[in-house]
N, C-alpha and C positions, 0 to 999 in steps of 0.2 A: 241223862236228862230225857224226859219223855217228849214226844212230839207235841203234846199239849202244852208243856212248859215252854218249849221253843216257840211255838206259835203265839203264845201269850206274850212272851218277851219281845218277839219281833213286831207284834201288833203295837206294843208300847212304843217301840222305836218309830213306827209309822205315825202314831199319834203325835209324838214330839216333833217329827219332821213336818207334819201338817200344820203346826202352830205358826209357821212362817207365813203370815198373811200378805206379805209384800209380793211374794212369788208363788205360783201354783205348785202343788206337790208333784204334778206330772213333770217328768224329765229331771227328777232329783237323783243325784248320786251321793251316797254317803260312803266315804272311804275311811275306815278306822283301823288303826293298829292297837291291839289290846294285849296286855300281859297282866300278870298279878299286880294289882294296885296301880296300874298305869293304863291310860287310854289316850289316844291321839286321834280324834275324829276331824274330818274335813267334809264340808257339805258344798256341793256344786249344783247349780241349776242350769239346765240347757235352755237357752233363750233363742234358739234358732241359729243365728249367725255368730253367737259367742256363748261362753260359759261364764256364769257369775258365781263367785265364791261367796258363801254365807257363813258367818261365824256361828259355831255351835254354842249352845248353852252347855258348858262343860259340866256343870253340877248335875243337871237333870239327864241329859243325853249320856254323859259319861257314866253316871250311876246305872242307867238302863243297859248300856253296853257291858259294863263290868258284871252286872247281874247275869246277863246272857252268857258271858265267858265263864263265870264261876259255876253256872248251872250245868256245864259239861261234866260228863262222867269219865273217869279213867285218866290216864296220864297223857294221852295224845290229844292236845288242845290246839285249836286254831289260833293264829296270831293276827290274822287280818280278816276284816269283813268288808265285802263290797255289796252294797245294798242299793239297787236301782229301781226307781218307780217309772214304769213305762206301760203305756196303753192301759192305765187304770189298775195295774197289778204291780206287785213288787217281786223282784228276783234277787235272791241272796246267794252269794258265793262266800264260802268259808275257805280261807287259804291257810294251810298248815306249814309249820316251819321248814319241812323238807322241800317245799315248793317255792321257798323264798331264797334269794341270793344273800347270804350273810354279809357280803361285802358291799351290797347296794345301800346307798344312803336313803333315808326315809323319804325325803322330798323327791328324790329321783324315782323311787318306787311309786309314789303318789302320781307323779307326772306320767309315768308309763301306764298306770291304770286309767288316768283321765284320757289319754290318747286311745287306749283300747275301747273305751265306751263312746267317746265323742270325736275321735279323729283329731285333726289339726286345728280345730276351732280355737281362737284366742280366749284366754282366761282373764277375766276382769276381777281384780282384787280390790277391796275397799281402800279408801284413803285412810291409812292407819292413824292419821291425826284427827279424823272426823268421827267423833264419838257416836254420831247418829248412824254410822255405817254398820254398826255391830248389832247382832241379834242377841237379845238377852233372854 
């Protein structure tokens, strides 16, 4: 994958994250596990004294992340993406299989990444019974 392709696809991810008008883009963390035909993204917003979970649009964001994953060349493919918007810029970390603990559960891994970026701030998840809590 060329740098131009990577930049174009990462810009598409930024655009999709910016569509959440309820919260600013600044302080957004996208954590995603991606494999062939499988994507598991989570979006978190730093609100100062707490972190707010935002439900991703799995169709659009999932497709963009799969496109980014599939655009890689060669056999050595990343399996996790950490995408942070901070100080008006985005920082991306691609994590490869050899850097992941195969025995670590997905949610445990996500919690560890959250702590890495945001410390011990509490995370507020939506009321799963409230349809208005979801971003579509």
